[in-house]
C-alpha positions in Angstrom: -16.9 -17.6 3.7 -13.7 -19.5 3.2 -11.1 -18.0 5.5 -7.5 -17.4 4.6 -5.4 -15.0 6.6 -1.9 -14.4 5.1 -0.3 -11.2 3.8 -0.2 -11.2 0.0 2.1 -8.8 -1.9 1.6 -7.9 -5.5 4.3 -7.3 -8.2 4.0 -6.9 -11.9 7.2 -6.2 -13.9 10.8 -6.7 -12.9 13.3 -5.2 -15.3 17.1 -4.9 -15.4 17.0 -1.1 -14.8 14.7 1.3 -12.9 11.5 2.4 -14.6 12.9 5.9 -15.3 15.7 4.3 -17.5 13.4 2.1 -19.6 12.7 3.0 -23.2 10.0 3.6 -24.0 9.1 4.7 -20.5 6.2 2.9 -18.8 2.8 4.5 -18.5 2.5 3.0 -15.0 6.0 3.2 -13.5 4.8 2.0 -10.1 4.2 -1.4 -11.7 7.9 -1.7 -12.6 10.7 -2.7 -10.2 14.3 -2.9 -11.1 16.0 -6.2 -10.5 18.2 -4.5 -7.9 15.1 -3.1 -6.1 13.5 -6.6 -6.0 16.7 -8.0 -4.6 16.6 -5.4 -1.8 12.9 -6.2 -1.1 13.7 -10.0 -0.9 16.7 -9.3 1.3 14.6 -7.2 3.7 12.0 -9.9 4.0 14.6 -12.6 4.6 16.5 -10.5 7.2 13.3 -9.9 9.1 12.4 -13.6 9.1 9.6 -13.7 6.6 8.8 -17.1 5.1 7.5 -17.2 1.5 4.7 -19.5 0.4 2.8 -19.9 -2.8 -0.9 -18.9 -2.6 -1.9 -22.5 -3.3 0.2 -23.7 -0.4 -1.2 -21.1 2.0 -4.7 -21.9 1.0 -4.1 -25.7 1.4 -2.6 -25.2 4.9 -5.5 -23.0 6.0 -8.1 -25.4 4.6 -6.5 -28.3 6.5 -6.4 -26.3 9.7 -2.6 -26.3 9.7 -0.8 -23.2 11.1 1.2 -21.1 8.6 4.9 -20.5 9.3 5.8 -17.6 11.4 5.8 -14.4 9.4 4.4 -16.1 6.3 4.0 -14.0 3.2 2.8 -14.7 -0.3 4.6 -13.0 -3.2 2.4 -12.8 -6.4 3.4 -11.6 -9.9 0.7 -10.7 -12.4 0.5 -11.3 -16.2 3.2 -14.0 -16.7 5.7 -11.7 -18.4 9.0 -12.9 -19.6 10.8 -10.4 -17.3 9.7 -12.6 -14.4 11.8 -15.5 -15.7 14.7 -13.3 -16.7 15.0 -11.1 -13.6 12.7 -12.2 -10.7 13.2 -15.9 -10.8 17.0 -15.8 -10.3 16.6 -13.5 -7.3 14.0 -15.7 -5.7 16.0 -18.9 -6.4 19.2 -17.4 -4.9 17.3 -16.9 -1.6 15.4 -20.1 -1.5 12.1 -18.2 -2.0 9.0 -19.0 -3.9 6.1 -17.1 -5.5 2.9 -17.4 -7.4 2.8 -16.2 -11.1 -0.6 -15.5 -12.6 -0.7 -16.2 -16.4 -3.3 -15.2 -19.0 -4.3 -18.5 -20.6 -5.4 -17.1 -24.0 -2.3 -15.0 -24.4 0.5 -17.4 -23.7 3.6 -16.6 -25.7 2.0 -13.3 -26.8 2.0 -9.9 -25.3 0.0 -7.6 -22.9 -2.5 -6.6 -25.6 -5.0 -5.5 -22.9 -2.6 -2.8 -21.9 -2.4 -1.4 -25.4 -6.0 -1.0 -26.9 -6.0 -0.6 -30.7 -5.7 3.0 -31.7 -4.9 4.3 -28.2 -1.6 5.1 -26.5 -0.9 2.3 -24.0 1.6 0.6 -21.8 5.0 -0.7 -23.0 4.8 -4.0 -24.8 5.7 -6.9 -22.5 6.3 -10.3 -23.9 4.5 -13.1 -22.2 5.9 -16.6 -21.3 4.7 -19.5 -23.3 3.5 -22.9 -22.0 7.0 -24.5 -22.1 8.5 -21.6 -20.1 5.7 -21.9 -17.5 6.4 -25.6 -17.1 10.0 -24.6 -16.4 8.9 -22.3 -13.7 6.8 -25.0 -12.1 9.9 -27.2 -12.1 11.8 -24.4 -10.3 9.2 -24.3 -7.5 7.0 -21.5 -8.8 3.2 -21.8 -8.7 1.3 -20.8 -11.9 -2.2 -19.6 -11.3 -4.8 -18.2 -13.7 -5.2 -14.5 -14.6 -8.2 -15.1 -16.8 -8.3 -15.9 -20.5 -7.9 -12.5 -22.1 -7.6 -10.1 -19.0 -10.9 -8.2 -19.2 -12.7 -6.4 -16.4 -14.7 -9.4 -15.2 -17.4 -7.2 -13.5 -18.3 -6.0 -17.0 -18.5 -9.5 -18.6 -21.8 -11.3 -19.4 -22.3 -14.6 -17.7 -21.0 -16.7 -20.6 -17.8 -14.6 -21.0 -17.3 -14.7 -17.2 -17.5 -18.5 -17.2 -14.9 -18.7 -19.9 -12.6 -16.3 -18.2 -12.7 -17.9 -14.8 -13.5 -21.6 -15.2 -12.4 -21.9 -18.9 -9.1 -20.3 -18.3 -8.4 -22.8 -15.5 -9.0 -25.7 -17.8 -6.9 -24.2 -20.6 -4.0 -23.3 -18.4 -3.9 -26.7 -16.8 -3.9 -28.4 -20.2 -1.1 -26.1 -21.3 1.2 -26.5 -18.3 0.4 -30.1 -17.5 -0.4 -29.3 -13.9 -3.5 -28.4 -11.9 -4.3 -24.7 -11.4 -5.3 -23.9 -7.8 -5.5 -20.1 -7.7 -7.0 -17.2 -9.6 -6.2 -13.5 -9.9 -9.0 -11.0 -10.9 -7.8 -8.9 -13.8 -7.3 -5.3 -12.5 -8.2 -6.7 -9.1 -11.9 -6.0 -9.8 -14.6 -8.3 -8.6 -18.2 -8.2 -7.3 -20.4 -10.8 -5.7 -21.1 -12.4 -9.0 -17.5 -12.6 -10.0 -16.4 -13.9 -6.6 -19.1 -16.6 -6.8 -17.8 -17.7 -10.2 -14.2 -18.1 -8.9 -15.4 -20.1 -5.9 -17.6 -22.3 -8.1 -14.8 -23.0 -10.6 -12.8 -25.1 -8.2 -10.1 -22.7 -7.2 -8.7 -22.8 -3.7 -8.2 -19.0 -3.5 -8.6 -15.8 -5.6 -6.7 -12.6 -5.3 -7.9 -9.0 -5.7 -6.1 -5.7 -4.8 -6.3 -3.8 -1.5 -8.6 -0.8 -2.0 -11.1 -2.5 -4.3 -14.4 -2.2 -2.5 -15.2 -6.0 -2.8 -11.8 -7.1 -1.5 -12.1 -8.5 2.1 -9.2 -9.4 4.4 -9.5 -13.1 5.4 -11.8 -14.0 2.5 -10.0 -16.6 0.4 -11.8 -15.5 -2.7 -11.4 -11.8 -2.3 -7.9 -11.5 -0.9 -6.7 -7.8 -0.8 -3.1 -7.9 -2.1 -0.8 -5.0 -1.2 1.2 -3.6 -4.2 5.0 -3.2 -3.8 6.2 -0.2 -5.8 9.6 1.4 -6.5 9.2 4.1 -3.9 8.5 1.8 -0.9 11.0 2.1 1.9 11.8 -0.6 4.3 9.2 0.5 6.8 6.5 0.5 4.2 7.5 -2.9 2.9 7.5 -4.5 6.4 4.1 -3.0 7.1 2.8 -4.5 3.9 4.5 -7.9 4.6 2.8 -8.0 8.0 -0.6 -7.5 6.3 -1.1 -4.0 7.5 -3.5 -1.9 5.4 -5.6 1.2 5.8 -8.9 -0.1 7.0 -11.1 1.4 9.7 -12.1 -0.7 12.6 -15.8 -1.5 13.0 -16.2 0.9 15.9 -14.7 3.7 13.7 -17.0 2.8 10.9 -20.0 3.1 13.2 -18.8 6.5 14.5 -18.3 7.7 11.0 -21.9 6.8 10.1 -23.3 8.3 13.2 -22.8 11.9 12.2 -20.7 12.6 15.3 -17.5 13.1 13.3 -19.0 15.9 11.2 -17.1 14.4 8.2 -18.9 14.0 4.8 -19.3 10.3 3.9 -19.8 10.5 0.2 -16.5 8.8 -0.4 -17.6 5.9 1.8 -14.9 6.3 4.5 -12.0 8.3 5.8 -9.1 8.2 3.3 -6.6 9.3 6.0 -6.6 10.1 9.7 -4.0 12.3 11.6 -3.3 11.2 15.1 -1.9 13.5 17.8 0.5 11.4 19.7 1.9 12.6 23.0 4.7 14.9 21.9 3.1 15.3 18.5 1.8 18.8 19.1 3.7 20.0 16.0 1.4 17.8 13.9 -2.0 18.8 15.4 -2.1 22.6 15.8 0.5 23.5 13.3 0.5 21.2 10.3 -3.3 20.5 10.7 -4.8 23.7 12.2 -6.6 22.8 15.4 -7.2 25.7 17.7 -9.1 25.9 21.0 -12.8 25.4 21.6 -14.7 26.5 18.6 -13.0 24.4 15.9 -10.2 24.8 13.4 -10.8 28.5 12.8 -10.6 29.4 16.5 -6.8 29.7 16.1 -4.3 29.9 18.9 -2.5 33.1 19.7 0.8 33.9 18.1 2.5 33.0 21.4 0.6 29.7 21.4 1.8 28.8 17.9 5.3 29.9 19.0 5.1 27.1 21.6 4.7 24.7 18.7 7.7 26.1 17.0 5.8 28.1 14.3 7.6 31.4 13.5 5.6 34.5 14.1 5.3 35.4 10.5 3.8 32.0 9.7 0.9 31.9 12.2 -2.4 31.0 10.5 -4.1 34.3 11.4 -3.3 35.3 7.8 -5.4 33.6 5.1 -2.2 33.2 3.1 -1.1 30.6 5.7 -4.3 28.6 5.5 -5.0 25.8 3.0 -8.3 23.8 2.9 -7.0 20.8 0.9 -8.0 17.3 1.8 -11.1 18.2 3.9 -9.1 19.9 6.7 -7.6 23.3 7.4 -3.8 22.9 6.9 -1.0 25.3 7.3 -0.3 26.4 3.7 3.3 25.4 4.1 2.6 22.1 5.9 4.9 19.3 4.7 2.4 16.6 5.5 -0.2 18.3 3.2 2.4 18.8 0.5 3.6 15.2 0.8 0.1 13.8 0.6 -0.8 15.9 -2.4 2.5 14.8 -4.1 1.2 11.2 -3.9 -2.4 11.9 -4.8 -3.1 10.1 -8.1 -5.2 12.8 -9.6 -6.6 16.3 -8.6 -10.0 14.6 -8.4 -8.6 12.2 -5.8 -7.3 15.1 -3.7 -10.6 17.0 -4.1 -12.6 14.1 -2.9 -10.6 13.4 0.2 -12.0 14.1 3.6 -9.7 14.2 6.6 -10.2 13.9 10.4 -8.0 14.5 13.5 -8.2 12.3 16.5 -6.5 14.1 19.4 -4.8 12.3 22.3 -4.4 14.0 25.7 -1.8 13.8 28.5 -1.4 15.6 31.8 0.8 18.3 30.4 -0.5 18.7 26.8 -0.8 22.4 27.4 2.8 22.7 28.4 6.1 22.1 26.7 5.7 18.3 26.4 8.6 16.5 28.2 7.8 13.0 26.9 8.2 13.1 23.1 8.0 9.3 22.3 10.0 9.5 19.1 13.4 9.5 20.8 12.4 6.4 22.8 11.1 4.6 19.7 14.4 5.3 18.0 16.5 4.2 21.1 14.6 0.9 21.1 16.1 0.2 17.7 13.1 0.6 15.4 14.1 1.7 11.9 12.3 3.0 8.8 10.6 6.1 7.5 7.0 6.7 8.4 7.2 9.7 6.1 7.2 7.5 3.0 4.1 5.7 4.1 1.9 8.8 4.6 3.5 11.0 1.9 5.1 13.5 4.3 8.2 15.3 3.2 11.1 15.5 5.6 13.8 18.1 6.3 15.7 19.8 9.2 14.1 19.9 12.6 13.0 23.1 14.4 10.5 21.6 16.8 9.8 22.6 20.3 8.6 19.4 22.0 11.0 18.0 24.6 12.0 14.6 26.0 14.0 13.5 29.1 17.7 14.4 28.6 18.7 10.8 28.7 16.7 10.1 25.5 17.5 13.2 23.5 19.7 12.5 20.4 20.0 15.7 18.4 20.9 13.8 15.2 17.5 12.3 15.1 15.5 15.5 15.1 12.1 13.9 15.7 9.9 17.0 15.8 10.3 19.3 12.9 8.6 22.6 12.6 10.7 25.0 10.6 10.4 27.5 7.8 9.8 24.6 5.4 7.4 23.0 7.9 8.5 19.4 7.9 7.4 16.8 10.4 8.7 13.6 11.9 12.0 13.0 10.1 13.2 10.5 12.7 14.2 7.1 11.3 12.3 4.6 13.5 
């Protein structure tokens, strides 16, 4: 396997205004960033020392055994839309940054027809750049890669069509722009072993997929899992993505999952999320996610026990009205983490097919009023961001019971939050 380890971020459309202000509105608003939002993303990356490379440059350095720059990151833009030239390019140029734009060779100068099937409601029309415009981007330091010939799902193509979409599009695009084409992007991010082999055989140096696609593999130059940047991403989420962080289980966790010891159904092929009980995080495990004493989730604590977690007496889970079985775990019905995750679930089917797990940590005084809540220390160390946005948790005013050494406590941070609205971890860190 050809190795390439570099964080790759994925963008689609950059418009003058936020997606909510576009007319007609987009069907997939998470694919649309305002120019102002993109500028903020680029400023955040620059402030934190990230160095942008094209995907071709990153692949060439890796192949030659040369180290990538510190905090290297690749920015990719799909489809080759005119909005890239009009709104993204000026922001990149102003900051001395570069990117890779993936163009559809058979649709140059046309529109995103694949998003608007005949006779069906579809995405907004987006005009695509023609060959002359792409040559202008190359002159401005932007890499142009291939996104196929007509943007089909390559896993559904026969061999002849696949060859045309992968190898044929490379030849067509190179002829149109007068420059070699070194990288490929799988339409919709979809690939399988046959499609990956076609990209590798076509002469590309690297090919990009999307994180979450089953065949995408971190470090595989021909199955790179790009992380999408969407309008709701906060700084913390963006920096995680720019560091290459993604939700993947370690091999030992995968083995544990398959062993049956976790008692978690494996039909979905993995654990969509895991809740960790950090020291000082008792308000998460035991109140948000209902974990009692020996005997499992339904062996609930006493009313006084939940009072230690900051749960009001009229909200203890002894009443079925306070219990919710969403997401494969028993939750407090008013739990903000549960509500936040459900607010980000793409469909009811996604939520219904999700299985959760809790991994509990222990400390010497976990059964007492914990005096070493780490969130204050994390905040005092200068870390910033909102973990809530990443996991989907909603935030509000604190009412938590965990304690920390007086020298660390900053009441304005409110790191542990159990209240009538049941919110958790509001601290910016």
